[in-house]
N, C-alpha and C positions, 0 to 999 in steps of 0.2 A: 926369654922368660915366658912361661905358659900362663895364659889367662885361665885360672882355675874355674871361675864361674862359667865362662864360655864352654870349657871342656866338660864340666859337670852337666850343663844343659844338653850338650851334644850327646853325651853318654846316656842321659835320661831319655832322650828322644830315641836313641838306638835301642835302649832297653824296652821301651814301649813297642817299637817296631818288631823286635824279636819275640816278645811275649805274645803279640797279636799273631805272628806267624806260627808260633808253637801251638796256640789254641786253635787256629784255623786248620792246621795240618791234622791235629789230633781229632778235631770234629770230623774232618773229611774221612779220616781212617775209620772212625767209629760209625759213620753214616754214609756208607758207599752209595753210589748212584744206583738205585734199584730199577731204573727205567730200562736198563739193558737186560736182554733175555739171557738166560743162563746156559747158553750153548758153550762148547769147548773154546771157541775163539774168543767169545766175550769174557769167559773166565780167565783166559790167558792175559787179556788186556787189563782186566781188573787186578790180577796179580802183579803185573808189570807196574801199573800205577801205584800200587801199594808199596812196592820196592822203592820206587822213586820218592814217594811220600816219606818212607822211613828214613831214607838218606837225607832228605831235606829237614826232617825233624831233628835228627842227630846234629846236623850242621847248625840249625837255629838254636838248639839247646846249648851247644858248645859256645857259640858266639854270645849267647845270653850270659853264660858263666864268665866269659872273658870281660864283658861289660860290667857285670856285678863286681868282679875283682878290681877293675879299674876304679869304680866308684869307691870301693873300700880304700884303695891307695890314696884317693883324694882325701878321704876322711882321716887317714893316719899320716898324711904328709909325705908319702913316698911316690905320689903320682909324678910322672915325668922324669924319674930317676932310673937309669939303666940298672937292671938287676944283676948284671955281670960286673960292670966297671964302677958303678956308683956315681957316674957322671950324668949330666943332664941329657935327656933324649932330645934330639933336634925337634924344634917346634913344627917343622914341615912334616916330619915323620908322624908326630902325634896328630897333625891335621889329617893326614892320610889314613892312619891307623890309630884311632883315639884310645884303643886299649893296649897299645904296644907296651912291652915290658923291657925292651932293650933298644939301645941306640942302633943306628944303621950299621956300624962296624960289627956289632955283636949279633945282628939279626941274621947274618948269613950262616 
């Protein structure tokens, strides 16, 4: 049996972490380091950094959405239930992946 209060707090902590990440990445993208001179090599480095930031932003936004969906499942009473089989998701899986929607059998 899953401790819903503990799971909710863990998800809220993750939500805060992902929101902070999203805001920091967005800030960094909007406020690039202007100390670098604008020669071709520096521009290439800045472009590469922006590509990495965009990928990190997409990942953080996706994970934030997963966390928000898990919080909704807690509210509607479906948290910890496999979306495929309707059986209980293993507590160890939820400990490792608190926003999991499937049991180990159906995660593959």
